[in-house]
N, C-alpha and C positions, 0 to 999 in steps of 0.2 A: 477691713475688720479681719483680725487674725482668726483662723479656724484651727480646731484641734486636729491632731493626727488621725484620730478615729473618724472624724467627719470627712476628711480628705479621702481616706481609704474607702469609706462607704459610698461617697459621691463617685469616685472613680469606678468602683464596682458596679454601681447603678448604670453609669454611662456605658460600660463594657457590656452589661446585660442587655440594655436597649439596643445597642449596635449589633450584638450577636443575634437577637431576635429578628431584627430588621434584615440582616444578611441571610439568615437561615430562611426566613419567609420569602425573600426574593429568589433564593436558589430553588426553593420548592415551586414557587409560582412560575418560574421561567424554565423549569426542567423540560417540560414537553416541547417548548419552543427551541431549546438548545438541542434536544435530540433530533428534532425536525431539521434544524440547520445542519447538523452533522450528516444526516442522510442526504440532504440536498447537496452538500459540498462533495460527498463521495460520488453521487450521481454525476455531478459536473466534472469531476476528475475522470470518471470512467468514459464519459462522452468525449472529453478532451483527448485522452490517450487513444481512443478509437478513431479520432480524426473527424468527429461529428460536430465538434464545438471548438471555436478558436480560443487560444489563450487570452484570458482577460475579457472574455465575452460578457456583454451586458445583458444577456438573456434573463428574463424574469423567471422566478421559481416555477410558475405555471408552464412556461415554455420548456424549461429544463425537464420538468416532470413528463411532459408530453413527448419530448424527443427521446427520453430514456425509455418510456413505455413502448414507443413505436419501434425502437431499434435494438434494444438490449434485452437479452434473455438471461435470467439468473438461474444458475444450477448449483446443486450441491454435489460434490465429488468425494468419494471414499478414496483417501490418498493411498492406502495400501494396495487396492486393486485397480485404481484408476477408473472405476465404474461410476456412473451417475447414481445418486440416491434420491429418487423422486418421492420417497416416503417422508423426507424431512422438508419442511416448509422453508424455502429459500428466503421468503419475504420477512421472516422473523428470526432467522438463524443468526446468532451472535458468535462469530468466529473467535473474537478476542476472549469472550467469556468461556467458550469451549476449550480454548488453549490453556486457560488457567485451571480448569477442572480436571483432576486426575482420572475421572471416570470417562472423560471424552477426549483425552489427549494422552500423549506419552512423552517420556524424556527423549530429547533429541540426542543423537550421537554427537560426540565432540566435534565442533565445527568452528570455523574461523569467522562465521557471521554472527557469533554470539547469541545464537538462538537456543534457549533452554528447553522449550517444549514445542511439540508439533501437534496440532489438532488431528483427530482421526478423520474429520471431514472438513472440507474447505468450500468456501463460496466462490465460484468463478462466474464470469460473465461471457456471453457470446454476442458479438455484433452481427446481427442478421438483417439483411436487406431483402425484403420480399421473402423468397424461399431460399436465398443463397446466404450461407455462412461466410462472413467476411474475415473475422478474426476472433481470437481467444484473448480474454483479458483476465490476468491472474493476479491475485493479491501477493505482495512481497513485503518482507520486513527484515530488519537486522540492525546491528549496531553500527553507528558511525563513530565520531570522536566523542561527542557529548551526549548523544541521545540514541534512541531507537527510531529508525526511519520506517514509516509505513507508506506504502504506495501501490502502484499497479504497473504491470508490464503487459504490453499487447503484442501478440504473435500472429502472423499471417496464418492462413489455412495450412501451410506446410509445416507449421509448428517449429519453424526455424527462423524465418525472416522477422526481424523486430519491426513493429509498426510504431512503437512509441513507449515512453516510460514517464511516470510522474509520481510525485510524492504528495500526500495530503497531510502528513503530520511528521514533524521532526523538531529538534532543538539545536540544530547545527549553527555555527557562527555566521551571522549575516555578512555577506561579502567574501566569505571563505567557503566553508563547507555548505553554507546556505545557498551557494550557487547551484546546488542540485535543482533549485527551482527556476534557474535561468532558462528561458525558452530556447536560447541559442544552443546551450549545452544539451538540453533534452533533445533538440533537433538532430544532434549528431548520432543518436541511436537509430533513427529511422533508416531502414534499408540494410542495417548490419545483420550478420548471421549469428545466432546464439550458439550453434554447434558447427563443428568442422568435419567434413567428409563422412557424414553419417554416423559419427561417434556420439550417439544420443545419450550415453551415460556420463559424458564429460563435457559440460558446457564450456565453450571456448571464449565467449564474450568477456572483455576485460577493460576496466578503466586503468590506463597506464599512467606512469609519471611522465609528464611532458606532453608532447604533441604526437598523435598517432601517425603512423606511416600513411602517406597518401594512398587511398584506395584499399587499405587493409580491411578485410571483411569482419574482423573480430575486435579491433582496437577502438577505444573511445578516449578522446583527449582527457588528460588529468585535470583536476581542479587546482588552480594556482593557489599555493599556500595551504592546501587542504588535502595533503596526501593520504592521511588516515581516513578521512571521510570517503575519498574516492576508492580507496582499497576496500572500505566497508561496503560500498555499493557493489563492487565486483563480487565480494564474498556472498552477499545476500542474494544477488541475482543468480549466481551459480548454485547456491544451496536450493533455492526454490525451483529452478529449472532441472535440477538433478534428481537422482533416485530417492533422496530423502524428502523431496518436496513433491512436485508435480510430474516427476519422471514417468510413473506408471500411467498417468492420465494422458500425457502427451504421446506416449507410445501407442495407446489405444486410438487416439485421434489420428495418428499416422497410419492406422490400419494394422497395427501389431508388428510393424517392421522395426527391428532393433539391430 
């Protein structure tokens, strides 16, 4: 039976409305679960970069939560002074939201990492075993080829030796720039030095094009077919370890030596 044009339009509109209500309702109903999964994923990444959890571990959410609570301390840092801000609740602080708010962030100076704004305060993590601090875990972000990469870098107590690096969100091409997720490539960072000869204001770590010189303390193998992504990782790491990022904080943790 042939239907009129108005009937077809109304029917299509009704179907769209029902689908929209269903999708919206699902999004609202699942919001809390999605947020919980985001928190869990970041906890897992922090534990992994700290060396407390193996890549691809099948640990349960409860196990991850317990491991995080037992070994990781969350702190808020004032980036300008490098001092801890214990007045701000680290458990509820949203650094991404703070970065977008002009009242809690500032324009970043021109930089190759493609970072437009920097929060006044940042959320950092400490891996603590018993009474001993093992490493500092810092959030990092910056532009790759197709996306902004968000992740963490872990530094030893000397604030120079790199313990690990990981990314929890990006949109780089699988098999090319997406190789930033490859455990083999991430493993190349462990034991490298972020700075050279005490030059704390100028991070020396760098992802080069091609293969790093054997034993070179600051070079990381490039990503095959993804030169721009590799360069972006270099830029973002240098930005956040430099004076515009965590420079003042790292200097304090070294005991004020500069």
